[in-house]
N, C-alpha and C positions, 0 to 999 in steps of 0.2 A: 823882441824881445824875451828874455826869460823870468818867469816867474819865479821870484826867491823867497826863504822861508819868511823874511819880514815884511812880503805882501798877507802871507797868510797871517802871521801872528797879527798885525793891524787886523784884518776882517773879524779875526777872535777877539781881540779886545774892541773892539767897536759893537760887534752882535755882544759881548757879555755886557757893554757898557748902556744898550737900548734896552737887555730884559733889567739889570739893576732897576734904572730909572722908571720903566715901566712896574718894577715889583714895588716900588717905594711911594710912587706916585697916586696907582690904579686902587681901588675899593672892590671892583668888581673879582669875586673870587675867579670867575673862570679866565679871565686877562692875568693874572697875579698867576695862576696855573702856567698859562700860554707864556710868561715870563721866567718863570723856574724854568722850563725846559728847553726856553729861547739859550740860558744860561748856561746850562747841561750841554748842550751843543757847541756851543762857543769852548767848552773845556776842551771836547774833543778833538776841535780842530787842531787846536794848540799841542795836545795830547798825540794827533798823527802828525803835526807838523814835526814836532821835536823827534819823534821816533824816523822820519824821514834826514831829518837833518842829522841825524848822529847813526843811523845806518844802525837800529836796533829795532828790536820787534815787540820790545816789551810795552811801549805806549801805545802799540796799536790792541794790545792783549788786555790794558786797561780801559779803554776804550770800549771793547767788548763787555766787559764787565759793568760798564758806567750804562750802556744801553741795556743790560739787563736788569740792573736796579731803577733805569726810567719804566723800563717796563712796568714792574712791578708797582711803581710811584703812580701810572697811569691807571691801572686799575684801581687803585686801592681808592688815591685822587678823585679819581671819576665818580667812584661810588658816594665818596663823601658831598660833590657838588652834584650831585642826584639828587642825593638826601637833603640838601640844603634847599634847594630848587622846589621841591615836592613840597616842603614845610612852608616855604615861603608864595609859592603860586608864581614861579618865572623869574625871579630877584631874588641876587643872591648877594651880599657885601662880607668883608672879612668881618664884619660885627655879627652878623649872624648865624657865627660857629656854636656859643652858646645857646641855640634853640636843641643842638642836639642831646644836650643833656636829660638823657629819660623823663 
């Protein structure tokens, strides 16, 4: 059995759908943050799959830049989430963002 590109694209679509549903249904900021990261990883799988199918390196180059942006997002996003957790003493929802107004 050979694994073709359609398997990877189906996997990426399922992964992206799980992330999108989790982002829309959950109110916890940390879970929402993980869902965004899941969606980014699904897009990365898609880029690598098309890069392999088209025999072109540009998709893998884009994945490298997406991972760099995701690392910066993690640094800034986790700092904001930690600030919310410190203000709320252990719990944070998406509605608590307004607590960070000076």
